[in-house]
N, C-alpha and C positions, 0 to 999 in steps of 0.2 A: 797425583792430580785428582782434583775433585771430579766426581762423576757428573755428567751433564744431566740436567733435569729434562724429563719428557715434556715435549711441547703440549700446551693446553688446548691447541686447536682441535684435535680429534674429539676431545670431550665436548667442546662447544658444538662441533658438528653433530655429535650424537644427540646433544640436547636439542639442537635445532630440528633434527629428524623426528625426535619424539614429539616436539610441539607440532610439527607439520602433520604427523600421523594423528595426533589428538584432534587437531583442527579438522582434518579430513573426516574422521569418524563422527565428530560433532556435527559437521555439515551434512553427512549422510543421514544421521538421526533426525535432524531438523527437516530435511527434505521429505523424509517419509512421514514425519509427524504432522507437518502442515497438510499433507494430502489426507492422512487418516482423520484428522480433526475436521477437515472440510467435508469429507464423505460421511462421517458418522457422528459428528458433534463431539463435545467433550465427554459426555456420558457414554456414548457408544464406542468411542475409540479405546483401545487397550494398549498398555505398554508392551504386552507380549506380541501383539500383531505388529506394532511399530518396530520392535526389535527384530522380528523375523524378516520384515521387509528390508531392514537396513543390514541384514546379514550378521546380526549380533545375537548373543544370548541376552535374556532379560536382565540377568545380573550385570552383564557388561554395560548395557544401556543405563542401568540405574547407578552405575559408577559416575556417569556423566550427569545424569538428571535423576536425583534420588526419589522423585515422585512424579506422578502424572501431572499434578497441578503446576509444579515447577517447570516441566517441559512445555505445558500449554502456555504458561505465562511468558516463557522465552520465545515461543513461536509468535505470540501476539506482540511482544516487544519488538521483534524483528520486522513484523508486518507494519507496525505503527511507525517505526523509524523510517522505513522506506516511503510510506504514504505521506508522512509529514514533510519529508525532504522534498517531495514533489509539490506539496502545497506551498512551498516557499516561493514559487513562481508568481504568486499574487501579491507579494509583500511590498513591492515598490510603487508607491502612489504617483511617482513622478514620470513613470513610463506611460505610453499610450494605452488607454483602457482596452481598446479592441485587441491590441497585440498581446497584452497581459492575459486577457481572458482566453484568447486562442491558445497561448502556450499552456495555460492552466488546464484547459479541457484536454489538450493533447497529452499532457503528462498523466492526467487521470485515466484516459483511455489506454495509454501505454501500460499503466499499472494493471488494468483489467486484462490486457492481452498477454503481458509478460508474466504476471503473477496471479492467475485466476484462482488457484487453490488458496493462496494467502488472502485474497480478497473475500473469498467465501467464508474462511474461518472468522475473519473480522465481522462479516455480516451476520453470521450465525450467533456470535457472542452478543452483538447489539440487539438482534431480533429477540433473543431470549432475555433481554433486560440487563445485559452485561453483569451477571451475578459474580463473575470472577475477575472482571477487568474494568469495572465501572470507575473505580477511583483513578486508574491510570488515564482513562479516556477523559475524565473531567479535568485532571491535572495538566494534560498535554494537548488535547484537541480543543477544548473550550478557549484557552488563552489565544491560540492561533486563529481560531474562528473570529474571535473578537477583534483581533488585529486586522484580519481581512475585511471585516465589516467596517472598521475605521477607514480603510482604504477606499471602500465604496462611498462612504460618507464624505470623505475629502473630495472625491471626484464630483459628487453631487453638489457640494458647496461651491466648488470652482466652476460649475456649469459645464463640466466635461461629459457628463452622462445624464440621462433622464432620471428623475426621482424613482427609485425602486426600493422594495423591501429587501435589503441586502441579505438578511438572514435566510429568507425563503428562497431567494435566488441561489444562494449557496447550497441549500438543501436540494433544490431542483437539479443543480449541476452534479452533486454527489449521486443522486438517485439515477439520473440518466446515464452517467458514466459507469456506475457500479453495475447496472443492468447487463452490461456487456461482459461481465465476469459471471454474475450469479445466474443469468438466464442465457448464457451463450449456447448451451446445448439445445434449448428450445428454439432459439433463433436459427441455429444451424439446421435443425429439423425442418423448420418452415422453409428455409432456403434450399432444402434438399441437398445438403452437403455434410460431410463428416464433421467439419468444424468451421468456425468463422475464419476467413482469410484476412491477410494483412489489408487487402483492399476494402473489406467490410469495415474494418476499424478506421481506415482513412476516410471512407464515405461517411461514416458516423461522425467523425471529427468535423468534417465540412458542414454537415447538417446541424449538429448541436452548436457549433460555433456561430453559425448564421442565426439560429434561434435566440441564443443568448445575446448576441450583438444587437439583434432587433429589439430585444427587451430593454436595452439600455440606451438605444439610439435617441438622440434629441429630436424633437419634432422639427420638421422642415419649416424654414422661415416662410411666412406668407408672402406671396409675390407682390411686389410694389405695383400700385395702380397709377 
């Protein structure tokens, strides 16, 4: 009688466990890297420090990311993926402008609240002139910004919002929402608390939404005499 072959399932399970372990270690590295780059910038952060925080040897970390620049670029790739996904909320010109902008501002503030270290890494890179990530920003952010500007222009042409400089309005929204990540420590200090609360972000969303909606509001029709 021919001998039965061993089932392949345990091998597959072993491979799955290895992938899970690799994914977990990679996630740990990226979690520590984003904080290190946010705290110290690209030049100040070190692979050795990131490895130590992740509970790995430097050699082990470099098996996953062979250089600091590759690790930094992966961090920024992940940040930009998340940020751009949230920006998609402005993409539909057929929705109500006030609702679209409320959702967009809310998404940007949630990013600042949920991913403050990621937001700061991106801000530091841009403030320094984007020496290591400028091409990616131009290739990915600029086309989406132009798409968003086209949405504003369609709204203006249809008489749905007041004429505004859409580019600078977007810059203003970015700056206002980004501040709640980059300057959250200063805000918390002024408010005499350890950190900003969920309610602080909710209050900010209400105020910023009101400001932006006021900027695009059509003038009230003159009363008939």
